[in-house]
C-alpha positions in Angstrom: 97.4 17.9 -43.0 96.6 17.6 -39.3 93.5 19.1 -37.8 92.3 20.2 -41.2 88.7 20.0 -39.9 89.3 23.1 -37.9 90.2 25.1 -40.9 87.0 26.6 -42.2 88.0 29.7 -44.1 90.7 31.0 -46.5 92.1 33.1 -43.6 92.4 30.0 -41.4 94.3 28.3 -44.2 96.8 31.1 -44.4 97.3 31.1 -40.7 98.1 27.3 -40.9 100.8 28.1 -43.4 99.4 25.7 -46.0 101.5 25.5 -49.1 99.6 25.0 -52.3 101.2 22.8 -55.0 100.2 21.3 -58.4 99.0 17.7 -58.5 102.1 16.7 -60.5 104.4 18.2 -57.8 102.2 16.5 -55.2 102.6 13.1 -56.8 106.3 13.7 -57.3 107.0 14.8 -53.7 105.0 11.9 -52.2 106.7 9.4 -54.5 110.1 10.7 -53.5 109.2 10.4 -49.8 108.1 6.8 -50.3 111.2 5.8 -52.3 113.4 7.3 -49.6 111.7 5.4 -46.9 111.7 2.1 -48.9 107.9 2.0 -49.1 106.5 0.1 -52.1 103.7 1.9 -53.8 102.7 -0.8 -56.3 103.0 -3.8 -53.9 100.0 -5.7 -55.5 101.5 -5.5 -59.0 103.6 -8.5 -59.7 106.1 -9.0 -62.5 106.7 -5.3 -63.3 109.3 -4.6 -60.6 112.1 -4.2 -63.0 110.3 -3.0 -66.1 107.0 -1.1 -65.9 107.1 0.3 -62.4 110.5 2.0 -62.8 109.2 3.6 -66.0 106.0 4.8 -64.2 108.1 6.3 -61.4 110.4 8.1 -63.8 107.3 9.5 -65.6 105.9 10.8 -62.2 109.3 12.3 -61.3 109.3 14.0 -64.7 105.7 15.2 -64.1 104.6 13.7 -67.4 101.2 12.6 -68.6 101.3 8.9 -69.2 99.9 6.4 -71.7 99.9 2.7 -70.6 100.0 0.6 -73.8 99.4 -3.1 -73.6 97.2 -6.1 -74.3 94.1 -7.0 -72.2 94.6 -8.1 -68.7 98.0 -6.4 -68.1 96.9 -4.4 -65.0 96.8 -1.0 -66.8 93.7 0.2 -65.0 94.8 -1.3 -61.7 98.1 0.7 -61.9 96.1 3.9 -62.6 93.9 3.4 -59.5 96.9 2.7 -57.3 98.3 6.2 -58.1 95.7 7.6 -55.6 98.1 6.5 -52.9 100.5 9.2 -54.0 98.0 12.0 -53.3 97.9 14.1 -50.1 95.5 13.1 -47.4 93.3 16.1 -48.1 93.4 19.3 -50.2 91.4 22.5 -49.7 89.1 23.9 -52.3 86.8 26.9 -52.4 83.5 25.7 -51.1 80.9 25.2 -53.8 83.5 25.3 -56.7 82.6 22.9 -59.6 86.3 22.7 -60.6 88.0 22.2 -57.3 89.4 25.8 -57.2 92.6 26.2 -55.2 91.9 29.2 -52.8 95.4 30.5 -53.6 95.0 30.2 -57.3 91.4 30.0 -58.4 90.8 29.3 -62.1 87.0 29.7 -62.5 85.0 32.9 -62.6 83.1 31.6 -59.5 86.3 31.0 -57.6 87.9 34.3 -58.5 84.8 36.3 -57.6 84.4 34.5 -54.3 88.0 35.3 -53.3 87.6 38.9 -54.5 84.4 39.6 -52.6 84.9 37.5 -49.4 88.6 37.5 -49.1 89.9 35.7 -46.0 86.3 34.8 -45.0 85.9 32.6 -48.1 84.6 29.2 -46.9 86.9 26.3 -47.5 86.0 22.6 -47.9 88.3 19.6 -48.0 88.6 16.9 -50.7 89.8 13.3 -50.0 92.1 11.3 -52.3 89.3 9.0 -53.5 87.3 12.0 -54.7 90.3 13.1 -56.8 90.4 10.1 -59.1 88.1 10.3 -62.1 88.0 7.5 -64.7 86.2 7.5 -68.1 85.9 4.6 -70.5 86.2 5.9 -74.0 83.2 4.8 -76.0 82.0 5.9 -79.5 79.2 7.9 -77.9 81.4 10.1 -75.7 81.0 13.7 -76.8 82.8 17.0 -76.4 80.1 18.1 -74.0 80.8 15.0 -71.8 84.5 15.7 -71.5 84.9 19.4 -71.9 81.5 21.0 -71.4 78.8 22.9 -73.2 76.5 25.9 -72.9 73.6 25.1 -70.6 70.4 27.0 -71.7 68.5 26.0 -68.6 71.2 27.6 -66.4 71.2 30.7 -68.6 67.4 31.0 -68.2 67.3 30.3 -64.5 70.1 32.8 -63.7 68.9 35.3 -66.4 72.3 35.4 -68.0 73.4 36.3 -71.5 75.0 33.5 -73.6 78.1 35.7 -73.7 78.5 35.2 -69.9 80.8 32.2 -69.2 78.7 31.3 -66.2 76.3 29.7 -68.6 78.8 27.0 -69.2 78.2 23.5 -67.8 81.7 22.0 -67.3 82.4 18.5 -68.5 84.4 15.8 -66.7 87.9 17.2 -67.5 87.4 20.7 -66.0 85.7 19.1 -63.0 88.8 17.0 -62.6 91.0 20.0 -61.9 93.6 19.0 -59.3 92.8 15.3 -59.9 94.0 12.2 -61.6 92.0 11.8 -64.8 92.1 8.5 -66.6 90.7 7.7 -70.0 90.6 3.9 -70.6 90.8 2.5 -74.2 91.9 5.8 -75.7 91.9 4.6 -79.3 88.1 4.2 -79.0 87.7 7.9 -78.6 86.6 9.5 -81.8 89.3 11.5 -83.6 87.5 14.8 -83.2 87.2 14.3 -79.5 91.0 13.5 -79.3 91.6 16.8 -81.0 89.8 18.5 -78.1 92.5 17.2 -75.8 95.3 19.0 -77.6 95.2 22.4 -75.9 94.3 20.9 -72.5 97.5 18.8 -72.6 99.8 21.4 -74.0 98.4 24.8 -73.1 95.9 24.1 -70.3 93.1 26.1 -71.8 89.6 24.8 -72.9 87.4 25.8 -75.8 83.6 25.6 -75.4 81.3 26.8 -78.2 82.1 30.5 -78.7 84.1 30.7 -75.5 87.9 30.5 -75.4 88.9 30.4 -71.8 92.3 30.6 -70.4 91.7 27.9 -67.9 95.0 26.6 -66.5 93.8 23.1 -65.5 96.0 21.2 -63.1 95.4 17.5 -64.0 97.5 14.4 -64.0 96.4 12.7 -67.2 96.8 8.9 -67.6 95.6 7.0 -70.6 95.3 3.3 -71.4 95.3 1.7 -74.8 95.4 -1.7 -76.4 97.7 -2.1 -79.5 95.0 -4.3 -81.1 92.6 -1.3 -81.1 94.9 0.7 -83.4 93.7 -1.4 -86.4 90.4 -2.8 -85.3 88.6 0.1 -83.8 90.6 3.3 -84.1 93.9 4.8 -83.3 95.5 7.5 -81.2 96.0 10.4 -83.6 99.6 11.5 -84.0 99.4 15.0 -82.6 97.7 13.7 -79.4 100.3 10.9 -79.0 103.0 13.6 -79.4 101.6 15.5 -76.5 101.5 12.5 -74.1 104.9 12.7 -72.7 105.5 9.1 -71.5 104.2 6.0 -73.3 104.9 2.9 -71.2 104.6 -0.7 -72.6 103.1 -3.3 -70.3 103.5 -7.1 -70.7 102.4 -10.4 -69.4 104.2 -12.2 -66.6 107.5 -13.7 -67.7 107.4 -16.8 -65.5 104.8 -19.1 -63.9 105.7 -18.1 -60.3 104.8 -14.5 -61.0 101.6 -15.7 -62.7 100.6 -17.7 -59.6 101.1 -14.7 -57.4 98.8 -12.6 -59.6 96.2 -15.4 -59.6 96.3 -16.0 -55.9 96.0 -12.2 -55.1 93.1 -11.6 -57.5 91.0 -14.7 -57.1 87.8 -14.1 -55.1 87.2 -17.2 -53.0 84.5 -17.9 -50.4 86.0 -18.4 -46.9 84.8 -22.1 -46.9 86.7 -22.7 -50.2 89.8 -21.2 -48.7 89.5 -23.3 -45.6 88.4 -26.7 -47.0 89.9 -26.9 -50.5 93.6 -27.8 -51.0 95.1 -26.8 -54.3 98.5 -28.5 -54.8 101.3 -26.5 -56.3 101.4 -28.9 -59.2 97.8 -28.0 -60.2 98.6 -24.3 -59.8 101.5 -24.8 -62.2 99.4 -26.6 -64.7 96.7 -23.9 -64.5 99.2 -21.2 -65.3 100.7 -23.3 -68.0 97.3 -23.4 -69.8 97.5 -19.6 -70.0 101.0 -19.8 -71.3 100.0 -22.3 -74.0 97.1 -20.1 -74.9 99.4 -17.1 -75.4 101.6 -19.0 -77.8 99.0 -21.2 -79.5 98.6 -21.0 -83.3 94.8 -21.2 -82.7 94.6 -18.1 -80.6 95.0 -14.5 -81.9 98.3 -13.3 -80.6 97.4 -9.7 -81.2 94.4 -9.9 -78.9 96.4 -11.4 -76.1 95.2 -13.7 -73.3 94.2 -11.9 -70.1 95.3 -12.8 -66.6 91.6 -13.1 -66.0 91.7 -16.5 -67.7 93.9 -17.9 -64.9 91.9 -16.2 -62.2 88.5 -17.4 -63.4 89.9 -20.9 -64.0 91.3 -21.0 -60.5 88.0 -20.1 -59.0 86.3 -22.8 -61.1 88.9 -25.4 -60.0 88.1 -24.8 -56.4 84.4 -25.0 -57.1 84.8 -28.3 -58.9 86.6 -29.8 -55.9 84.0 -28.3 -53.5 81.1 -29.8 -55.5 82.8 -33.2 -55.3 83.3 -32.8 -51.6 79.6 -31.9 -51.1 78.4 -34.8 -53.2 80.5 -37.3 -51.1 79.7 -35.6 -47.8 83.4 -35.1 -47.1 84.9 -32.4 -44.9 87.8 -31.4 -47.1 88.9 -31.9 -50.7 92.0 -31.8 -52.9 91.9 -30.4 -56.4 92.8 -33.2 -58.9 94.4 -33.0 -62.3 91.2 -34.2 -63.9 89.5 -31.1 -62.4 91.3 -29.1 -65.1 88.5 -30.2 -67.6 86.1 -28.2 -65.5 87.8 -24.9 -66.3 86.9 -25.1 -70.0 84.0 -22.6 -69.6 86.5 -20.2 -68.0 88.8 -20.5 -71.0 86.3 -20.2 -73.8 85.3 -16.6 -73.1 88.9 -15.4 -72.6 90.5 -16.4 -76.0 90.0 -14.8 -79.4 90.8 -17.4 -82.1 92.2 -17.1 -85.6 90.5 -18.9 -88.5 92.0 -22.3 -87.8 90.9 -22.0 -84.1 87.4 -21.2 -85.2 87.4 -24.3 -87.4 88.6 -26.4 -84.5 86.0 -24.9 -82.2 86.4 -23.2 -78.8 85.9 -26.4 -76.8 88.4 -28.3 -79.0 91.0 -25.6 -78.6 90.5 -25.5 -74.8 91.0 -29.3 -74.6 94.2 -28.9 -76.7 95.5 -26.2 -74.4 95.0 -28.4 -71.3 96.7 -31.4 -73.0 99.6 -29.2 -74.0 100.0 -27.8 -70.5 100.0 -31.3 -69.0 102.6 -32.5 -71.5 105.0 -29.5 -71.1 104.9 -29.6 -67.3 105.2 -33.4 -67.1 108.9 -33.3 -68.2 109.7 -31.4 -64.9 108.4 -34.3 -62.9 108.9 -37.3 -65.1 111.9 -36.7 -67.4 111.9 -40.4 -68.3 108.9 -39.9 -70.5 111.2 -38.3 -73.2 112.6 -41.6 -74.2 111.1 -44.4 -72.1 111.6 -47.2 -74.6 115.4 -46.8 -74.7 115.9 -46.2 -70.9 117.4 -49.1 -68.9 117.0 -47.8 -65.4 114.9 -49.6 -62.7 112.5 -46.6 -62.7 112.0 -47.0 -66.5 111.0 -50.7 -65.8 108.3 -49.4 -63.4 107.1 -47.0 -66.1 106.9 -49.8 -68.6 105.0 -52.0 -66.2 102.4 -49.3 -65.8 102.0 -49.0 -69.5 101.9 -52.8 -69.9 99.0 -53.0 -67.4 96.9 -50.9 -69.7 97.4 -53.4 -72.6 94.8 -55.7 -71.0 93.0 -53.3 -68.6 91.4 -49.9 -68.5 90.8 -47.4 -65.7 87.8 -45.1 -65.3 88.3 -42.0 -63.1 84.9 -40.6 -62.4 84.7 -36.8 -61.9 82.9 -37.2 -58.5 84.8 -40.1 -57.0 85.2 -40.0 -53.2 88.7 -39.8 -51.9 88.7 -43.5 -50.8 87.4 -44.7 -54.2 89.8 -42.4 -56.0 92.7 -44.0 -54.0 91.4 -47.6 -54.7 91.1 -47.1 -58.4 94.6 -45.6 -58.7 96.1 -48.5 -56.7 94.6 -51.0 -59.2 97.3 -50.0 -61.8 100.3 -52.4 -61.4 103.5 -50.6 -60.8 102.0 -47.2 -60.3 102.1 -47.1 -56.5 105.7 -48.3 -56.2 106.9 -46.0 -58.9 105.5 -42.9 -57.2 106.7 -44.0 -53.8 110.2 -44.4 -55.3 110.2 -41.0 -57.0 108.0 -39.0 -54.6 107.9 -40.9 -51.3 108.6 -37.7 -49.5 105.2 -36.4 -50.3 102.1 -36.9 -48.2 99.6 -39.6 -49.2 97.4 -36.9 -50.9 100.5 -35.7 -52.8 101.4 -39.2 -53.9 97.8 -39.8 -55.2 98.0 -36.6 -57.2 101.3 -37.6 -58.7 99.8 -41.1 -59.6 97.0 -39.5 -61.4 99.3 -36.9 -63.1 101.5 -39.7 -64.4 98.6 -41.3 -66.1 97.7 -38.0 -67.8 101.3 -37.5 -68.8 101.6 -41.1 -70.2 98.6 -40.3 -72.3 100.0 -37.0 -73.6 103.2 -38.7 -74.5 101.2 -41.4 -76.4 102.1 -44.4 -74.2 98.5 -45.0 -73.2 95.1 -43.6 -74.4 92.9 -41.1 -72.7 89.2 -40.6 -73.5 87.1 -37.8 -72.0 83.6 -38.9 -71.3 80.7 -36.8 -69.9 81.3 -37.8 -66.3 84.8 -39.5 -66.3 88.1 -39.9 -67.9 89.0 -43.4 -69.2 92.6 -44.5 -69.6 93.4 -47.6 -71.7 95.6 -49.2 -74.2 96.8 -46.9 -77.0 96.7 -49.5 -79.8 93.3 -50.9 -79.0 92.0 -47.3 -78.8 93.4 -46.6 -82.2 91.9 -49.8 -83.7 88.5 -49.0 -82.2 88.6 -45.5 -83.5 89.3 -46.7 -87.0 86.6 -49.3 -86.9 84.1 -46.7 -85.8 85.0 -44.6 -88.8 84.0 -47.4 -91.3 
């Protein structure tokens, strides 16, 4: 509303021809306007364009309360916070009202008395959209008093009121969220008796506090989030409450790596120096997202818990820091993330996966190594399809592959984690056949790109069991598979 600062009283509001509306109508009208103009409301949410977002828009158009049901890291809370964009720029309330009383339709005793006694001279104040978003995390210690309210004996004593007077009530979060978006995160964690208290609010709009039964037509857009895992582990949404939530919308993880990369790039918090000086090749980005994909389908990881998008985000930030550290050690001006840097993301993986019994036996670090190896193997086929059946292939490229493998029968290669760019290049060029092979297949790439593909081929050969790969504290050693196998067996005796 333009020039709202000049409107100070209820009378001014009437003269401005302000039309009051419920929050659900407000959200609906603003969504309609944005759809008609082609504006995207959920532009930072990737992968939900044809699934979750249309369902949310239909729920808003239907003026429904909403429950977003999905595993961890599926943007449920982020979606809830974006709904603020569908609120009006400002709304008027009766000045001093605890429950955002609409001057045209006050619900509290304070608001009604104010309008009755002062009429058009009733002072008006204005509320911004950010003030109309209230979020509560459901925890076991949340009480009825927190959400709904309770009798306040101190207020009764100070105002010299009888406990029969409703003015002694101290309103909880929900009444104070009148004309707002109210979000309860992790709804199943809310105790069953507290969930019961939400029945009448959702269905009838009234609240019950102690001995009071108030007809209190609250105007709230409710939005809940829940994780299906919580239904068995920590609690559940009781059936009568679930029945009163009009739209339950299932969220999901990204369906492809390109979408995952968009999410990671948009959410990663990088220092400006990292952004400017560290180059992250698309290959490494693909490998990073593939690690998350492997985690979500691994037999070691609890499928019901899910694997949050935060794994990729934290791992991406760690990747850049690994390359930055190497750059600083070698006093270089820029750095390129290497395939071997993926080992540095293990600390970012460990805290993001919940393992089943077999995973616990394997150990968090062991599972993390396995996920990285599986990601390298499954992506390698997109770049080096020859690895599927190298022994039977008769092409000239296959000969080059075999010459690389043959070199390792009498040689080994140590790639230290902190090698300078020049030393990194020198060591890779030591491997017979590696440089001509990559130049033949990927000669169109820059020198940095070719070096990366050279290193990646070594990792891929190891994952396809053509050569060996050993992770040491400060390096990765590539060598002959047979001699590595013999050495391992000798050490076991």
